[in-house]
C-alpha positions, 0 to 999 in steps of 0.5 A, spaced: 078 825 552 072 830 549 078 834 546 081 828 542 074 825 540 072 832 537 079 832 533 078 825 530 070 828 528 073 833 525 078 830 521 073 824 518 068 831 516 074 833 512 075 827 508 068 826 506 065 828 499 060 835 500 062 837 507 061 844 505 053 842 503 048 845 508 045 839 512 038 840 515 038 838 523 036 831 524 030 830 530 033 826 535 029 822 540 030 822 548 029 816 551 026 818 558 026 814 564 020 810 567 017 812 573 020 806 577 027 808 575 026 815 576 024 813 584 030 808 584 035 812 590 042 814 588 047 809 591 050 811 597 057 814 597 063 810 598 066 814 604 072 809 605 074 810 597 073 818 598 077 819 604 082 813 602 084 818 596 087 823 601 093 819 602 097 821 597 105 820 596 107 827 596 104 828 603 108 822 605 114 825 602 113 831 606 113 828 613 118 823 612 123 828 609 123 831 616 122 825 620 128 821 617 132 827 616 139 828 620 136 833 624 133 827 628 139 824 629 136 817 628 131 818 633 134 813 639 130 812 644 131 817 650 136 821 646 135 828 643 133 826 636 127 822 639 125 827 643 125 832 636 121 826 633 116 826 638 115 833 638 114 833 631 108 828 631 105 832 637 104 838 633 101 834 627 096 830 631 094 837 635 093 840 627 089 834 626 084 835 632 086 829 635 085 829 642 091 828 647 088 822 651 094 821 657 092 823 664 096 826 668 102 827 663 105 834 663 103 834 655 097 829 654 099 827 647 106 824 650 106 817 655 113 818 659 116 812 661 123 811 664 128 806 661 135 804 663 141 804 659 147 800 660 153 799 657 158 792 659 164 794 663 170 790 663 172 784 668 165 780 668 166 773 671 163 766 674 167 763 679 166 756 682 171 754 688 178 756 685 176 756 679 175 763 675 171 763 668 171 769 664 166 773 660 166 771 652 171 766 654 167 761 657 160 764 657 156 770 654 149 773 654 144 770 649 144 777 645 145 784 649 141 785 655 141 788 662 145 784 667 142 780 672 148 781 676 151 788 676 154 787 683 158 781 685 153 776 687 153 769 691 148 764 687 146 756 689 144 754 682 139 749 681 140 744 675 133 742 671 135 737 666 133 740 659 129 745 662 122 743 658 116 742 660 110 739 655 104 736 657 106 730 663 113 732 661 116 737 666 123 738 668 121 742 674 116 737 677 118 738 684 123 744 684 122 751 687 126 755 682 123 762 684 129 767 685 134 762 683 139 761 677 138 755 673 142 750 669 139 747 663 142 742 658 141 745 650 138 741 646 132 736 647 130 729 651 130 723 647 129 716 649 134 710 648 134 710 640 135 717 639 128 720 638 125 726 641 121 725 647 117 731 646 113 732 640 113 738 635 108 744 637 108 747 630 114 751 632 120 752 628 125 745 629 130 748 633 125 751 638 127 747 644 135 748 641 135 755 640 134 756 648 129 761 647 123 757 649 127 754 655 128 761 658 121 763 657 119 757 662 124 759 667 121 766 666 114 763 668 117 759 674 120 765 677 127 763 675 132 770 676 137 767 670 138 761 666 145 758 664 144 754 658 150 749 657 153 748 650 157 742 648 162 747 645 170 746 647 173 752 650 177 754 644 170 753 639 166 758 645 171 763 645 172 764 638 164 765 638 165 770 643 170 773 639 165 774 633 160 776 638 163 781 642 162 788 639 155 786 638 155 784 646 158 791 647 152 795 644 149 799 649 142 795 652 135 798 654 130 795 659 124 798 662 126 801 669 120 799 673 116 794 668 109 792 671 108 785 672 109 781 666 103 777 663 106 770 663 107 768 656 111 762 655 111 761 648 114 768 646 119 767 641 125 772 643 128 773 650 123 774 655 124 780 659 126 779 666 131 774 666 138 773 664 139 768 659 146 765 658 150 760 654 156 757 657 162 753 654 162 745 655 167 746 661 163 751 665 156 748 664 159 741 667 162 745 672 156 749 674 152 743 674 157 739 678 158 733 674 163 731 668 161 729 661 160 721 662 156 723 668 152 728 664 151 723 658 149 717 663 144 722 666 141 723 659 141 716 658 137 714 664 132 719 662 131 716 655 130 709 659 125 712 663 121 717 658 121 722 663 125 726 668 129 722 673 133 725 679 141 727 677 146 723 681 150 730 681 149 737 685 151 744 683 156 747 687 155 754 689 158 760 685 160 767 685 158 771 679 159 779 677 157 782 670 158 790 671 155 795 666 155 802 667 147 804 667 143 811 666 136 812 667 133 815 661 126 817 659 122 816 653 115 817 650 110 814 646 106 819 642 098 818 642 093 822 639 085 820 639 079 820 635 073 819 638 068 815 635 060 816 635 054 811 638 060 806 639 066 810 642 067 806 648 070 801 643 077 803 640 081 801 634 089 801 636 093 804 629 100 804 631 107 804 628 114 806 632 118 812 630 124 810 634 131 808 630 138 806 632 141 813 633 148 815 632 153 810 631 161 811 630 159 818 628 154 815 623 147 817 623 142 811 622 136 815 619 131 809 618 127 812 613 123 805 612 124 802 618 120 805 621 119 812 618 115 809 613 110 806 618 110 813 622 108 817 616 103 812 614 099 813 621 100 820 620 096 820 613 091 815 616 090 820 622 089 825 617 084 821 612 079 820 619 080 827 622 078 829 615 072 824 615 070 826 622 070 834 620 065 833 614 060 829 618 062 822 616 066 820 622 068 813 625 063 809 629 068 807 634 074 811 636 081 810 634 087 811 638 093 813 633 100 811 637 107 812 635 111 807 639 118 809 642 124 804 644 121 798 639 128 797 636 130 796 643 125 791 645 118 793 644 118 796 650 113 802 647 108 797 646 110 793 652 109 799 657 103 801 653 099 794 654 101 794 661 098 801 662 093 803 657 089 809 656 084 805 654 082 799 657 084 793 653 078 790 654 075 795 650 080 795 644 078 791 638 084 790 634 091 792 633 093 795 626 101 795 626 105 798 620 112 797 620 117 798 614 112 799 608 116 803 604 121 799 600 121 792 596 125 787 599 129 781 596 123 776 596 119 780 590 120 783 584 121 791 584 115 791 579 110 787 585 105 791 588 105 787 594 105 788 602 106 782 607 100 780 612 102 777 619 097 775 624 091 777 621 088 770 622 091 768 629 086 770 633 080 773 629 078 769 622 073 776 621 079 780 621 083 776 616 077 776 611 075 784 612 082 786 610 082 781 604 075 784 602 078 791 603 084 789 598 079 786 593 075 791 593 080 797 593 087 796 593 088 790 589 095 789 592 098 782 592 098 779 599 104 775 601 103 771 608 109 767 608 111 770 615 104 768 617 106 760 617 107 757 624 115 754 622 116 761 619 124 762 621 125 769 621 119 770 627 117 776 624 110 775 628 114 777 634 118 782 632 114 789 632 109 792 637 103 788 635 105 782 638 104 786 645 097 786 643 097 780 640 100 776 647 094 779 650 089 776 646 087 783 642 087 781 634 092 784 630 094 785 623 102 787 622 103 790 615 110 790 612 114 789 606 120 785 610 127 786 610 132 789 604 139 791 603 139 797 607 136 794 613 139 797 620 144 800 616 146 808 615 143 807 608 136 806 610 134 813 607 128 817 604 131 817 597 130 809 597 123 810 599 117 808 593 112 813 595 107 811 591 107 804 593 107 806 600 101 810 599 097 804 596 099 800 603 097 806 607 090 806 604 089 798 605 090 799 612 085 805 612 080 801 608 080 796 613 080 800 619 074 804 616 070 797 616 073 795 623 071 802 626 064 802 622 061 795 622 055 793 626 058 788 631 065 788 634 070 782 630 070 776 634 076 772 637 075 766 635 082 763 633 088 761 637 094 759 631 101 759 632 
């Protein structure tokens, strides 16, 4: 600026007459500060602004070029590429001076845990009496999942009506389904006029119809599996089975030794530990032990009574076999701990997942945005806090940085961590989770500087306000809350690692920019990442984290929003 101003003055001087004449110097009176002004202390440095500036696009690019490279083979959980990525993250955490907090591990930065990887084998069936029903022709699982019946199993199913429970209405009243297999009708119980007996609970309109809620309730009741009876004739059902066959044959994962799960009857995805199967109309009626007229009469009787009624039919015994080839793997969460000062026993968790889809049909799925972008953002945020501490401005509360594994396979890394935390969950003040923040989704203009905010107000009104204030003060992004509404159809709130913290009543914010045309495709590469926007979004997380770890009081848990 000074150089430009000087050139302008010289040009002006040459344009004036008499510029060659010698000018007498003019006395300039210098105004001095009064005593009050001189005594006024200088404003305290804004350290949040200072250290956020260390989060730079070029460093994010440098890390992501390694993590999303072909060398890491798509980072599939339990595979060699994931191990290489974990090794890279361990070295980076150690170089920053973070502590490895995992006690008893061969590497204190690594939280190892076992996974089962299974692939569907041919020959699955259900047999009722002398009638045999084939996998994909008459029934299939609700998405790829570990088989509940890897060996031939004889079962006595229990019919549970519509399989729902709300308030005084319970299809499970008087039934013991612990360890058993239940049969439920898809859809809602209705009165004689066709009106739903159960009121909306603020969830999507197809909540009961989808079967996911029914599966969660069955799991909470202790059932081993649930067979959801559709009204699709066999031919139509077989057509669906053909469409889903390739995805259902994909390898699936599960925790090998899951800890007792928190009973969570509001989870929107497939609850772990229960088999969920869809049946054709023919098989469903056979499992229930009735005919279509008999089932319709049951539904009408229930509608007249306005409550569950005993059925006039009884399910017969069945034999079921869903063979899978299973192998045992080990995978790792990567943890780095930065100790706080006077409030060090309280801990903020900042997370992302570093796994992706691996190699499919000889093609590497590098996952640059999903979730390489979140992984490098966590590294950059960790560096900013580590530098602040090294320069005498460290956080009052401690921070645990976690790169989760096996998120793509079912949020298993965060499920394992929250069941086996290195810091008591009671001491965990919040989780800030970053998953896909390097691109612009289909819903926004490429010119938009935005980030989607999910879950910020669901458990803590203070957390929501802190994030908004940080954005208003520093980053000034457009905060999009479209995925934070109760009836959000894509269920984004339930689809990343923050959810395992939220369901244990720990306040969360999920930062994401949503799905784009390369989501879960081999074309999700580094060249398409918008690193300037990625840096801004990471800076917002940093500013929010800075306030959370340095404020006087721990944030409150005062909300319970769906």
